[in-house]
N, C-alpha and C positions, 0 to 999 in steps of 0.2 A: 553216593548219590544215585538216584534212579536213572536208568538209561532212557534215551529218547526212542521214539518209534523207528527212526532212521537207523540209529545205532543197533537196535535189535534186529532190524531187517538185514543188516550186513552179515549177521551170524546165522540166518535161516537158510534153508536149502534153495530158496528162490525158484521152486518148480511150479508154483501156482497150481498144486494138485487138488486143492479144495477139500482135502481129507479132514482138515481142521474145522470145516464148516464156513470158512470165509472165502470170498472170491479170489483173493490174491494173498501172497505172502506179506506184501506191504500192509494190506488191510489187517491181517492177523497181528503183525508187529505193532501197529498203531493201537489195537485193542489190548495187546499184551502190555504195552507201556502204560495204559490207563487201568491195568489190572481188571479188565472186563472178561478176559479169558485166561485159561491155564496153559502153561507151557507144554504139559503132557498131551494136549490136544493135537500137537504136531507130531505125527508118528515118525517123521524122517529127520528130525533134528539130531545133530551129532552129539556125542558124549561131551566133547570139548565145549560145544555151545551150551549144553545143559548146565555145565559147571559155571560158566560165565553168566548165564542168564538166570540161573536158579534164584539168586538173591534179588535180582531186579524184578522177577515176575512174582516173587512171594508177596502175599498181602502184608501191609505194614504192621498189622497186629497178628502175632503168631497164633494160628489155630491150635486149640487145646481141647481135649475131651475130658469131661467130668463124668465119672461113672462108667458102667459097661452094660452091654445088652440093650434091650429095647428102650430102657429108660435113660440111656446115656444122653448127655447134653453136650453139644459142640459149642465152644466159646471162641471169641476172637474172630479173626478173618475179616474184620470190618475195613472198609476202604474210604469212607466219607465222614464228614462232620455232620451233615444234615441229610435227612432221609429224602428230601425232594431232589437231591443230586443223584442219588441211586439208593435203592432200598437198603436198610440195615439188614445184615445177613443172619446172624445167630442170636435169637432171643436170649436175654440174660436168664441165668438160673436163679431161682428163689430158694433159699435155705432157711431152716428154722433151728435156732440154737437150743441145745440141751446141755446143761451144766452137769459135770460129774459130782456136784454137791447135791443134786436132786435125788429124791428117793427113787427106788426102782418103779414104784407105782406112778409117780409123777413123770418119770422119763418114758415109761410105757404109754402113758396117755398122749404125750407129745408125738411119739412115733405113730400111734393110732390115728391122731389128727392128720399127720402127713400122709399116711396110707389111704385115708378116706377123703383126701383133698381134691381128687380128680373131678373135673366137670367137663361136660361136652358143650362147646360153644362154636357155632358155625362149622360143625363137623370136625373140629379139632379137639383133641384131648389135652386139657390144661391141668397142671398139677404143681404142687410143691416138689422141687427137684432134688433136694439134698438135705441131709442132717448135718448140722454144725456141732460137733462134739467137742466141748470146751473143758480144758483141764484147769478149772477155776480153783480146785482144791490144792493143786500142786503135787498131788499124790498120783504117781504113775499107775498104781494098782487100781485106783478108782477109775481112771480114764480107760484102762484096759477093760474093766468090768462093763463100763458104759458101751465101749466099742463092741464087745461081745454081745451084749443085749441088743444093740441096734442092728448088728449084722445078722443076728438070729431072727429077730422079729421082722426086719425089713431088708432081706438080703439083696433085693433088686434096686434099692434106693442108694444113690451116691452118698459118699461121706466126705466131710471136711474135718480133719483131725487138727485141733487147735491146742498147741502146747509149745513151750520154749525149751522143754527138756528132751534131748535126743533119746534118752533111755525110755521115757514115757511114750515118745513117738514110735519107737521101735515096737514096743509091746502092743500099742493100739493098732498100728498099721498091719500087724500080722493077720488081723481079721479082715483086712481089705487089700491084701497084697495082690497085685496084678489087676485090680479093679478100677484103676484110674482115680484113686482117691486124691484129695489135696492135703498136703501136710503144711498147715499154716503156722507161722510163728518163727520163721527164720529171720534172725536179726544180726546186727554187727558182732554180737558176742558168740553166737552159736552157728554161724552160717556154714562153715565147712562140715561140721558134724551133721547138721540137718540136711545138707545137700547129700551126704552119704546115705542117710536113711531114706530119703526120697528116691534116690537111684536104686537102692536095694529092693524097695517094694514097688518100683515102677509107678511112683506117685508124682503128681505135679507139686512143685515147691511153692509155698505161699510166702512171699517176702513181706515182712512187717517193718516198715521204716518210720522215721520221724521227720519226714520232709522229702521233697522231691530230689534234692541233691544227694541225700543219703540213699534214696531209692535207686537212683542211677548207679551209684557206686556198688550197691549190693547186687543188682542184677548182673552187672559186668563181672563181679567176682564169682557169682554163682555159675555164670557161663564158663568161667575159667575152671571151675570145679567139675565141669562136664554135665551141668544141668541145662537141658534145652527147654523144657516146659515149665512155665512159671505163671502164677497170678500175683498181682502186685497191689500193695496197700501203702499209700503215702503217709498214713497216720491221721488223715482228715476225719473228723467225727461230727463237727458242727455243719449245718446245712451250707453256709457260705463257703466253708473250707472244702467241702465235698464238691460243690459246683466248680470252684476255682481249680482244684487239683485234677479232677477228672477231665476238665476241659483242656488244661495244659497238657495232660498226658495224651489225650486223643489228638490234639492239634500237633504236638511234637511228632507223634508216630505217623500220622497221615500226611501232614503238610511238609514236614522236614525229614521224614524217613529216619527218625532218630531211634536207632535200634534198642538202646537201653530202656526205653519206655514202650517198646512195641509188644506189650503183653496184656492179656485180659486183666481187668481191674475188679477187685473185690471191695464192696461198700458195706459198711456196718450201719444199718438203719435202726437197730434195736433201741427202744425207749420204753419206759414204764407206762407211758400213756399210749394206748393203741392207736388213737387218732393221729398223734404226732408221729408215731412210728410209721404209719401209713404214708404221711406226707413226705417224710425223709425217703421212704422206699420209692415213692413216685419220682422224686428227684433223681435217685440212683438209676431207675429204669429209663427215665427220659434222657439222662445225661451220662451215658457211656459205661455204666457198670456192667460187667459180665456175670457177677454174682452179687446178689443182695441178701444180706443176712438179717433175719427178723428174730424177735424174741418169742413170738407166738403165731398161731395159724388159725385165727378166727375165720369163720366162713365168709362173713361180710367183707372182711379185709381181703381174703383170697380172691373173691369175685371181682372186687375193684381193681386189684393189682394184676390179675390174670387178663382182664379185659383191656386194661391200659397197655400191658406188654404186647398182647396180640395185635392191637391197633397200631402201635408204633412199629412193630416188625412186619407189617404187611407192605406190599409195594404200593406207594401212593398213586401210581399211574394205573393200577388195576383195581377195580372195585372188589370189595370183600365178597367172597362167594361161598356158597354151601355146595358140597359135593352132590352131583346128580344122583338121585336115589328115590326110593319110596319109603317114607318114614312113617312109623306107627306112633300115633298119639293116643295114649291110654292102651287099652287092650281090645282092638277092633276085631270083630267077628266077620263072618261071610256077608252079613247084611249091613255092615257099617258103611257110612258115607265114604266116598273116594273123591278127593279134590286134587287140583293141580295148580301150581304157581311157578314162578321163576326162581333162580338160585341166587338172586341178590340177597345178601345176608339180612338186610333190614326188612325186606319183604318177607323172608322166611320167618324171622323172629316175630313180626307182627301177626302174620297169619297163624303160625303155630300157637302163639300166645292166646289169640282169640278162640282158636279151636279148643285149647285146654280150658279156657274160661267157660266154654259151653258145657263141659263135663260129658260131651258125647264122643265116645271113642271113634277115631277116624284114621284113614290112611291119607297121607299127603304126598303126592308126587311132586318132586322138585326137578324141573327141567333145566338143563344147562343152557343158560341164555347169556353166557359170558359176563355174568354179574350185573345184568340190567334189570330194572323193574319191569312190571308187566306191560304197561303202555309203551315204554321206551323200547323194550324188547320186541313188541309187536310191530312198532313203527320201523325198527331196524331189520325186520325179517328174521329175528332170532327166536320168536315165539309164534310159530305158524302151525297150521293144521297138519301139514306133512310131518313136521318135527315132533309134534305132540303124538300123532298116530304112531310114528315109528318107535318113539320111546315107550308108549304103552304096550305095543305088540312085543317088543324085545324084552320088556320087563317080566312077562309071564304072569302078571298080576291077575289076569282073568280067571286063573285056576283057583284063586283064593276068594273070589266073589260069587255070591249067589245071583246077584243082579248086576249086569254089566252097565253101570251108570257112572259117568264122569261129570263132576261139577267143576265148571270153569269160572274164572273171575268175570264179574259183570262188565268190567271195562272192555273185555274182548268178546262180548256177546256175538259180534259179527262172525266169529269163527265157528259158531255152533253147527251150522249146516254143513260146512266143508269138513269139519272133524267127523261128523256122522257119516259122510260119504266115504271117508278113508278108514273109519273104524266100523266095519260091518258088524251089525248085531249089537252095537252099543247105543245107549241113550245118552245124549249130551244135555245136561241141565245147566242153566245159567244161574250162577250164584250172585251174591250181593256185589255192588260196585266197590264198596269200602269194606275193609276187613272187620271193622267194628260191628258190621251187620251180621257176621257169621254166627254168633251165639244164638240169636233169635231165629235165624234161618235154620240152623241145625236142630235146635230144640223143637221147632215146628214140625220137623220131619221125623222126629224120634217116635 
């Protein structure tokens, strides 16, 4: 059972040193009990206390890494059932299946689709995260050939090796040894052997069960074989079963601190109908899957699933924001228009979209307004002449412009005079009040 804040407090140094960022040791203990801070933030805690508090302070769902390098994905570590309680932590990975019965050309096409799946949305790079390499043929040589092809063409992309054969697993994992691959297919008949292969190649073990009771039994046995990192599959494939089992798993781990189910969940959304597959994937993303496996990677489907995943895994108490920067739309030159707006993501998307529609290359300055829209940011003192002037000066943009002219949103026309006072040598032009007026405004100036 999890320890209370008072029980944790008794094992802390009680120096109130504030090194952890909290005002007192009691405050730190209370947050630790709620899993809002990490034990390693206390530099003076004793080794004995670390051992006793380690399990109590650990997240109810074990953190696991899929892949390595810049494209690695962290899974698990979730602490709540609903995102309004506290934001969900690690966005689920999306994987695309390749069968070892596919031709080399077909397999290569899927790999190419994954490699070209990246999109930029609200300043974040979103992509397909992994390849699910499936031993449908039952032939270990074919699985190894597929793993070799995938690791050669996409060495930075994480892999999930799916087989029930320990020998086939060993051959395929050689191409991903030490790269945090997932070995999926451990069941009641092969568990010990598969656990050995996963440990040998430093892979996460994927447990394939036929129900929650069997799943609990298998994770406990795997732990006994020395396996720490696992992803779990209850065997649910229909939508209702997925919703039921994923919810039971999350609730058991978070509310009951039930360790046998405290691991990331893998959900299989693959369907012959892409629309139906998308709907099942939406269910997995929304309801607690850490990995969602698809059969294909069409761009329309990617965009829908990436956007949903990004929205679910943002902090509901903090508006979605774009990073402060000067963005190029088209290929602007020294004479191209230069506009400014706030970093509220919806504002950015609407403004940049209308600029793109105009077909006039522009530079768009996005000022950090803590995720507020133009009028709200101005009213809150986040979009002011001083802040705009400071941003423009520090950006060094004037060296790229032939004419120092800044176009501001029409709703804050009142700022034009004060911005000119603070930006010596600059001309401030008031643009349209609404973003949909930008195409005509920009075309008229071209």
